[in-house]
C-alpha positions in Angstrom: 9.7 31.3 -35.5 12.0 31.1 -32.5 10.4 31.6 -29.1 13.7 31.8 -27.3 17.3 31.2 -28.3 17.0 27.4 -28.3 13.3 26.6 -28.7 11.1 27.1 -31.7 7.3 27.4 -32.2 7.4 24.4 -34.5 9.1 22.3 -31.7 6.5 23.4 -29.1 3.6 22.6 -31.4 4.8 19.4 -33.1 2.5 16.4 -32.7 2.6 13.1 -34.6 -0.9 12.4 -33.5 -2.2 15.7 -34.8 -0.4 15.1 -38.1 -1.8 11.5 -38.4 -5.3 12.5 -37.6 -5.3 15.8 -39.5 -5.8 18.0 -36.4 -4.9 21.6 -36.7 -2.5 22.3 -33.8 -1.8 26.0 -34.7 -1.9 28.1 -31.5 -3.6 31.5 -31.3 -1.4 34.6 -30.8 -2.1 34.6 -27.0 -0.8 31.0 -26.6 2.3 31.8 -28.7 3.2 34.6 -26.2 2.6 32.2 -23.3 4.8 29.6 -24.9 7.5 32.3 -25.3 7.3 33.0 -21.5 7.4 29.3 -20.8 10.6 29.0 -22.9 12.3 32.0 -21.3 11.4 31.2 -17.7 11.5 27.4 -17.6 12.8 25.6 -20.7 15.9 27.8 -21.3 17.0 27.7 -17.6 16.5 23.9 -17.6 18.6 23.6 -20.8 21.3 25.8 -19.3 21.5 23.5 -16.3 21.2 20.1 -17.9 22.0 20.5 -21.6 20.0 20.3 -24.8 16.6 18.6 -25.0 13.4 18.8 -27.0 10.0 18.9 -25.2 7.8 15.9 -26.0 4.7 18.1 -25.7 4.0 21.8 -25.6 0.9 23.5 -27.0 -2.1 21.3 -27.7 -5.2 22.5 -29.5 -8.4 21.6 -27.7 -9.2 19.0 -30.3 -5.7 17.4 -29.9 -6.0 17.5 -26.2 -9.3 15.7 -26.2 -7.9 12.9 -28.4 -5.1 12.5 -25.8 -7.7 12.1 -23.1 -6.8 15.3 -21.3 -9.1 18.0 -19.9 -10.2 21.1 -21.8 -8.7 23.3 -19.0 -5.2 21.8 -19.5 -2.4 24.4 -19.4 -1.1 22.8 -22.6 -4.2 24.3 -24.4 -3.2 27.8 -23.2 0.5 27.5 -24.2 1.5 27.5 -20.5 2.9 23.9 -20.2 5.5 21.5 -21.6 6.4 17.9 -21.0 10.0 16.8 -21.3 12.7 14.4 -20.2 16.4 14.9 -20.7 18.4 11.9 -22.0 20.6 10.4 -19.3 19.3 12.6 -16.5 16.9 11.2 -13.8 13.6 13.0 -14.1 13.5 13.4 -10.3 16.8 15.3 -10.4 15.4 17.7 -13.0 12.1 18.2 -11.0 14.0 18.8 -7.8 16.2 21.4 -9.4 13.2 23.2 -10.9 11.5 23.1 -7.5 14.2 25.1 -5.9 15.6 27.1 -8.7 12.7 28.4 -10.8 9.4 30.1 -10.6 6.6 27.9 -12.0 2.9 27.3 -11.7 2.7 23.5 -11.6 5.5 20.9 -11.5 4.5 17.3 -12.0 6.7 14.3 -11.9 4.9 11.8 -14.1 5.4 8.1 -14.1 8.8 8.3 -12.4 10.2 5.0 -11.1 12.9 4.4 -8.5 13.8 1.3 -10.5 14.2 3.3 -13.7 14.9 7.0 -12.9 14.7 8.0 -16.5 11.1 6.6 -16.8 8.3 9.1 -17.3 8.7 12.8 -17.8 8.5 16.2 -16.1 5.5 18.5 -16.7 6.1 22.1 -15.9 3.9 25.1 -16.4 4.4 28.8 -16.1 2.0 31.8 -16.0 2.8 35.4 -16.5 1.5 36.1 -13.0 0.1 34.2 -10.1 2.2 31.0 -10.2 1.1 28.6 -7.5 4.3 26.6 -7.2 2.3 23.4 -6.9 4.2 20.1 -6.8 2.5 16.8 -7.8 3.6 13.2 -8.5 1.5 11.0 -10.8 2.1 7.3 -11.1 0.1 4.1 -11.4 -1.1 4.6 -7.8 -2.6 7.9 -8.7 -1.8 11.6 -7.9 -0.1 12.7 -4.8 0.8 16.1 -3.6 4.5 16.9 -3.5 7.6 15.4 -5.0 9.7 12.6 -3.5 12.3 14.2 -1.3 11.0 17.7 -1.6 
């Protein structure tokens, strides 16, 4: 099932950990609709700007999310968030572009390094309404509000 012209449900629910551990990562219909909105409003525009990529994480069932050490209220469990990096593009460049060009709920630059600009990934979430436009940076030092240079 395609959620948008370039992103499929299989791609946004794929998890090697779920497969290895026998965890069902099938989203409910409400999460599928939220994933569709995420693809249309975030992932497709990012692809149009930077080129093809495949998210490393999208929907996570609550059981999978717990195995990964994340909280039950994660937007991944609602189908509202994806993590991604684009080969050859600095994650900070992608995050800064999203910050000024797109509507989003939460934008997190995770484990970015000035020494290796392709390290880490971008987490971006989208809600049908009430997006907070919250910017965070997470690294070994912890969580800080904002993005470097934004």
